[in-house]
KEVOVO-171986 format. One record per residue: residue in three letters; x, y, z of N, C-alpha, C, O in turn. Coordinates in steps of 0.05 Angstrom, whole numbers. Layout:
KEVOVO-171986
(ALA,(X,Y,Z),(X,Y,Z),(X,Y,Z),(X,Y,Z)) ...
end
This chain:
KEVOVO-171986
(UNK,(620,2506,3165),(600,2486,3160),(590,2489,3129),(576,2471,3122)) (UNK,(594,2504,3115),(584,2492,3080),(601,2468,3077),(602,2466,3052)) (UNK,(609,2457,3082),(622,2434,3078),(597,2432,3048),(577,2446,3052)) (UNK,(598,2418,3023),(584,2405,2995),(579,2379,3016),(591,2379,3038)) (UNK,(556,2349,3007),(552,2335,3008),(559,2312,2989),(557,2309,2965)) (UNK,(569,2296,3008),(599,2277,2998),(573,2259,2968),(551,2265,2959)) (UNK,(595,2233,2963),(568,2220,2954),(536,2210,2968),(533,2204,2991)) (UNK,(524,2210,2956),(498,2189,2963),(486,2170,2959),(483,2163,2936)) (UNK,(476,2157,2978),(477,2139,2978),(442,2124,2991),(424,2137,3001)) (UNK,(442,2108,2988),(411,2108,2989),(418,2097,3030),(439,2086,3035)) (UNK,(404,2101,3046),(406,2096,3079),(385,2097,3091),(373,2117,3095)) (UNK,(380,2077,3098),(359,2075,3119),(362,2090,3157),(376,2092,3178)) (UNK,(342,2097,3147),(336,2138,3163),(343,2116,3193),(363,2120,3207)) (UNK,(324,2093,3200),(328,2098,3228),(363,2084,3225),(365,2060,3226)) (UNK,(383,2097,3222),(408,2061,3229),(410,2103,3233),(410,2112,3256)) (UNK,(411,2112,3221),(425,2144,3221),(423,2153,3249),(439,2158,3268)) (UNK,(388,2154,3246),(388,2165,3275),(398,2160,3294),(409,2178,3307)) (UNK,(400,2118,3306),(410,2115,3320),(434,2114,3328),(439,2109,3352)) (UNK,(459,2120,3304),(490,2125,3302),(484,2139,3310),(491,2138,3334)) (UNK,(466,2169,3304),(477,2192,3309),(467,2188,3354),(485,2196,3368)) (UNK,(445,2180,3365),(429,2176,3376),(459,2173,3397),(458,2188,3416)) (UNK,(478,2161,3396),(501,2146,3405),(526,2160,3416),(540,2162,3436)) (UNK,(522,2171,3388),(545,2185,3394),(540,2221,3410),(555,2235,3423)) (UNK,(517,2225,3403),(517,2246,3426),(509,2250,3451),(484,2249,3452)) (UNK,(524,2257,3482),(509,2255,3517),(488,2253,3520),(479,2274,3530)) (UNK,(472,2236,3517),(440,2240,3522),(427,2238,3554),(404,2243,3562)) (UNK,(456,2226,3573),(447,2234,3593),(423,2210,3594),(424,2188,3582)) (UNK,(400,2219,3613),(377,2213,3620),(359,2207,3595),(342,2190,3603)) (UNK,(355,2213,3567),(334,2226,3565),(338,2206,3534),(360,2203,3521)) (UNK,(308,2194,3526),(308,2174,3528),(295,2178,3489),(283,2198,3482)) (UNK,(301,2154,3466),(298,2151,3450),(259,2127,3431),(250,2105,3431)) (UNK,(253,2150,3423),(231,2136,3418),(228,2138,3395),(212,2153,3384)) (UNK,(250,2120,3379),(248,2118,3341),(231,2099,3334),(236,2075,3331)) (UNK,(204,2114,3328),(186,2100,3304),(183,2092,3274),(163,2095,3260)) (UNK,(200,2085,3268),(213,2091,3234),(216,2078,3231),(238,2072,3238)) (UNK,(201,2055,3217),(203,2036,3194),(241,2023,3192),(262,2035,3198)) (UNK,(238,2001,3184),(276,1993,3180),(262,1998,3153),(277,2012,3139)) (UNK,(230,1990,3133),(238,2007,3114),(239,2041,3103),(241,2048,3079)) (UNK,(235,2057,3126),(241,2075,3112),(264,2090,3105),(272,2103,3124)) (UNK,(282,2095,3077),(304,2103,3061),(298,2120,3053),(275,2128,3046)) (UNK,(326,2134,3053),(321,2165,3047),(349,2146,3025),(357,2123,3023)) (UNK,(359,2179,3008),(382,2182,2987),(397,2213,3009),(388,2235,3011)) (UNK,(416,2204,3017),(428,2226,3030),(470,2224,3024),(486,2209,3012)) (UNK,(472,2244,3037),(508,2240,3052),(502,2222,3076),(479,2222,3084)) (UNK,(515,2210,3086),(507,2190,3115),(527,2204,3133),(528,2192,3155)) (UNK,(541,2221,3132),(550,2219,3160),(549,2256,3163),(566,2271,3173)) (UNK,(523,2265,3149),(518,2299,3142),(492,2294,3148),(474,2310,3150)) (UNK,(491,2267,3150),(450,2266,3157),(455,2260,3187),(443,2271,3205)) (UNK,(476,2239,3192),(487,2244,3220),(498,2264,3239),(494,2261,3263)) (UNK,(514,2286,3231),(514,2317,3233),(480,2322,3237),(488,2338,3253)) (UNK,(458,2323,3237),(433,2337,3226),(433,2324,3254),(430,2338,3274)) (UNK,(437,2294,3255),(418,2293,3283),(418,2298,3301),(404,2308,3319)) (UNK,(454,2283,3294),(474,2311,3326),(477,2318,3343),(486,2313,3366)) (UNK,(460,2344,3319),(460,2376,3332),(436,2379,3339),(431,2401,3350)) (UNK,(413,2357,3336),(394,2361,3338),(383,2354,3362),(366,2369,3373)) (UNK,(390,2331,3371),(394,2308,3396),(405,2337,3419),(394,2348,3439)) (UNK,(430,2340,3404),(448,2354,3433),(440,2380,3427),(450,2396,3443)) (UNK,(424,2393,3405),(405,2424,3423),(375,2412,3452),(367,2422,3472)) (UNK,(370,2393,3440),(345,2385,3454),(352,2383,3480),(348,2398,3499)) (UNK,(369,2352,3478),(374,2350,3512),(400,2385,3525),(402,2391,3549)) (UNK,(407,2394,3512),(408,2430,3526),(382,2442,3529),(374,2448,3552)) (UNK,(372,2445,3515),(342,2463,3522),(335,2447,3537),(339,2451,3561)) (UNK,(318,2418,3524),(309,2417,3558),(291,2398,3568),(266,2397,3568)) (UNK,(316,2377,3579),(335,2375,3600),(341,2357,3602),(325,2348,3585)) (UNK,(356,2334,3611),(365,2314,3610),(348,2280,3609),(354,2257,3606)) (UNK,(320,2300,3616),(303,2268,3626),(273,2268,3595),(249,2263,3593)) (UNK,(296,2279,3577),(270,2280,3562),(261,2260,3544),(270,2237,3545)) (UNK,(242,2269,3525),(233,2227,3509),(235,2258,3482),(226,2281,3480)) (UNK,(250,2243,3468),(255,2247,3441),(243,2223,3423),(249,2200,3426)) (UNK,(222,2233,3401),(201,2211,3388),(214,2224,3359),(212,2248,3353)) (UNK,(228,2201,3341),(226,2205,3317),(198,2185,3298),(183,2167,3306)) (UNK,(202,2198,3269),(174,2173,3264),(177,2182,3228),(198,2189,3217)) (UNK,(154,2181,3219),(146,2179,3190),(119,2201,3193),(97,2196,3203)) (UNK,(135,2239,3175),(106,2254,3179),(85,2231,3158),(92,2218,3138)) (UNK,(55,2234,3173),(31,2223,3153),(22,2228,3126),(12,2210,3112)) (UNK,(26,2259,3116),(14,2278,3088),(36,2275,3067),(35,2280,3043)) (UNK,(61,2264,3085),(80,2268,3058),(95,2261,3061),(96,2254,3085)) (UNK,(122,2253,3045),(144,2247,3060),(162,2258,3063),(171,2272,3046)) (UNK,(174,2252,3089),(187,2259,3111),(195,2244,3135),(200,2221,3139)) (UNK,(194,2271,3157),(204,2265,3181),(204,2277,3209),(215,2299,3211)) (UNK,(198,2271,3223),(191,2302,3243),(215,2281,3271),(220,2257,3275)) (UNK,(222,2303,3282),(240,2294,3303),(216,2318,3330),(210,2341,3323)) (UNK,(207,2308,3354),(192,2315,3365),(197,2316,3400),(195,2294,3410)) (UNK,(200,2329,3412),(220,2327,3439),(181,2320,3468),(158,2313,3462)) (UNK,(186,2323,3478),(168,2320,3512),(186,2346,3527),(186,2345,3551)) (UNK,(196,2362,3517),(200,2378,3535),(186,2413,3537),(164,2409,3528)) (UNK,(187,2442,3545),(175,2457,3544),(164,2474,3518),(146,2491,3519)) (UNK,(176,2468,3499),(182,2469,3471),(195,2498,3467),(211,2509,3482)) (UNK,(184,2508,3445),(205,2545,3441),(170,2548,3439),(149,2537,3431)) (UNK,(191,2582,3462),(171,2603,3466),(157,2617,3441),(173,2622,3422)) (UNK,(120,2625,3436),(129,2641,3420),(140,2656,3397),(137,2655,3372)) (UNK,(157,2676,3420),(177,2698,3404),(198,2695,3395),(212,2711,3385)) (UNK,(202,2663,3400),(231,2662,3386),(240,2659,3357),(257,2666,3341)) (UNK,(215,2642,3363),(205,2615,3339),(218,2633,3313),(243,2629,3312)) (UNK,(212,2645,3298),(219,2660,3285),(247,2672,3280),(252,2687,3262)) (UNK,(262,2664,3297),(289,2655,3292),(316,2641,3299),(340,2648,3303)) (UNK,(297,2614,3299),(312,2603,3322),(332,2581,3286),(343,2559,3287)) (UNK,(329,2591,3272),(357,2585,3251),(364,2598,3244),(365,2599,3220)) (UNK,(376,2623,3261),(390,2634,3249),(415,2635,3265),(413,2635,3289)) (UNK,(431,2637,3258),(461,2630,3258),(461,2658,3289),(449,2679,3293)) (UNK,(477,2644,3302),(493,2651,3329),(469,2648,3343),(474,2638,3365)) (UNK,(434,2653,3337),(421,2658,3355),(413,2634,3375),(414,2610,3370)) (UNK,(407,2646,3400),(419,2617,3429),(393,2631,3439),(385,2653,3431)) (UNK,(376,2611,3460),(366,2627,3484),(380,2619,3514),(372,2626,3537)) (UNK,(409,2600,3503),(423,2588,3531),(449,2609,3537),(464,2616,3519)) (UNK,(451,2615,3554),(476,2636,3573),(500,2631,3559),(516,2648,3554)) (UNK,(502,2602,3552),(531,2587,3548),(523,2579,3504),(542,2566,3495)) (UNK,(506,2584,3489),(511,2560,3478),(516,2595,3448),(516,2620,3448)) (UNK,(521,2567,3424),(530,2588,3403),(518,2595,3388),(530,2609,3371)) (UNK,(497,2589,3385),(481,2599,3369),(478,2569,3343),(458,2572,3329)) (UNK,(491,2548,3338),(493,2547,3310),(488,2514,3303),(499,2500,3286)) (UNK,(463,2508,3327),(474,2481,3323),(445,2487,3298),(450,2487,3274)) (UNK,(404,2495,3316),(387,2506,3284),(396,2520,3265),(381,2536,3254)) (UNK,(416,2518,3260),(430,2532,3239),(449,2517,3221),(458,2522,3199)) (UNK,(450,2502,3236),(479,2468,3213),(451,2440,3212),(452,2421,3197)) (UNK,(431,2446,3230),(415,2423,3204),(393,2447,3186),(382,2443,3165)) (UNK,(392,2455,3191),(370,2477,3169),(396,2472,3144),(390,2453,3130)) (UNK,(410,2478,3140),(434,2479,3128),(441,2454,3115),(447,2449,3091)) (UNK,(440,2438,3133),(454,2407,3112),(423,2404,3104),(422,2403,3079)) (UNK,(392,2402,3119),(369,2393,3095),(367,2409,3087),(344,2404,3080)) (UNK,(371,2442,3073),(371,2445,3041),(397,2445,3032),(401,2464,3017)) (UNK,(416,2432,3036),(445,2421,3018),(432,2392,3001),(433,2388,2976)) (UNK,(424,2381,3014),(392,2351,3017),(366,2366,2999),(348,2350,2995)) (UNK,(361,2391,2989),(340,2399,2979),(317,2380,2997),(298,2367,2988)) (UNK,(327,2384,3024),(297,2382,3039),(278,2409,3059),(295,2410,3077)) (UNK,(269,2418,3063),(256,2432,3070),(257,2429,3116),(249,2414,3134)) (UNK,(264,2440,3115),(248,2440,3150),(243,2457,3169),(262,2473,3173)) (UNK,(224,2458,3183),(207,2467,3193),(196,2468,3217),(191,2446,3227)) (UNK,(190,2487,3230),(184,2473,3269),(155,2475,3259),(142,2493,3249)) (UNK,(150,2453,3265),(120,2451,3266),(102,2454,3289),(111,2450,3312)) (UNK,(73,2462,3286),(55,2449,3321),(48,2446,3332),(27,2458,3330)) (UNK,(48,2432,3353),(39,2407,3373),(4,2402,3387),(-9,2421,3378)) (UNK,(-4,2394,3394),(-34,2398,3415),(-19,2403,3436),(-29,2420,3452)) (UNK,(10,2391,3443),(21,2390,3474),(49,2406,3478),(60,2423,3462)) (UNK,(56,2400,3495),(89,2419,3509),(108,2392,3486),(106,2368,3480)) (UNK,(128,2420,3478),(152,2407,3475),(154,2423,3441),(139,2440,3432)) (UNK,(181,2408,3423),(173,2414,3392),(182,2407,3387),(194,2393,3403)) (UNK,(190,2407,3358),(166,2384,3334),(175,2406,3301),(168,2423,3285)) (UNK,(194,2387,3310),(214,2391,3265),(210,2383,3252),(214,2359,3259)) (UNK,(202,2381,3226),(191,2375,3209),(201,2375,3186),(203,2398,3177)) (UNK,(213,2352,3164),(238,2349,3155),(215,2343,3125),(199,2324,3128)) (UNK,(213,2359,3099),(206,2337,3087),(215,2340,3065),(223,2363,3060)) (UNK,(216,2324,3050),(229,2303,3023),(228,2303,3011),(209,2289,3004)) (UNK,(242,2318,2991),(233,2310,2963),(211,2284,2944),(231,2279,2931)) (UNK,(198,2273,2937),(189,2242,2941),(208,2222,2929),(210,2199,2937)) (UNK,(226,2236,2904),(249,2220,2888),(266,2211,2922),(265,2191,2936)) (UNK,(271,2221,2923),(279,2222,2958),(280,2196,2973),(301,2185,2978)) (UNK,(256,2188,2979),(238,2179,2989),(228,2161,2995),(206,2165,2986)) (UNK,(227,2133,3008),(222,2111,3003),(216,2096,3020),(232,2081,3030)) (UNK,(180,2097,3031),(189,2069,3070),(166,2035,3037),(143,2034,3030)) (UNK,(186,2019,3032),(199,2004,3027),(159,1974,3035),(153,1964,3057)) (UNK,(150,1973,3022),(136,1953,3031),(136,1926,3023),(146,1922,3000)) (UNK,(128,1908,3032),(140,1882,3029),(134,1878,2999),(152,1862,2992)) (UNK,(117,1885,2974),(108,1886,2966),(127,1889,2953),(142,1870,2949)) (UNK,(132,1911,2943),(165,1933,2934),(178,1911,2938),(181,1895,2920)) (UNK,(189,1907,2966),(216,1897,2971),(221,1864,2954),(243,1854,2953)) (UNK,(204,1855,2945),(198,1836,2929),(214,1846,2903),(238,1844,2899)) (UNK,(199,1855,2890),(223,1877,2864),(254,1861,2862),(271,1871,2848)) 
end
């Protein structure tokens, strides 16, 4: 999977999320996209779509088809999160989830989260497993401020 990034461009993150969701068999899962249409990121559109596809597929495979997936903007720094209301990631495997080949599924490849990390790092992003007050998984994607923009009405006019 170690592909180089193609041409990077300014992308509407919500549009990438929507396209990825529509490319994955999500069964009865629900997407709750709390991203503003003004949330923009600099990136390779096909690789970012692949990142979200792998993450959504992983959620449905591990949390079940009735899961709700939420995507939103980080409140304290540039970036976004992807969370679900499934059973979460057990504490004893949290340190291993991004390792290639690691899986808790009997028929899994263990590549999905490793690919997500690889794509994030290729964009100079940092992905980590965050903590939540509820059950479910919570992935934080920290983005360099030069590659992240949430346009406001004032700076859209400029």
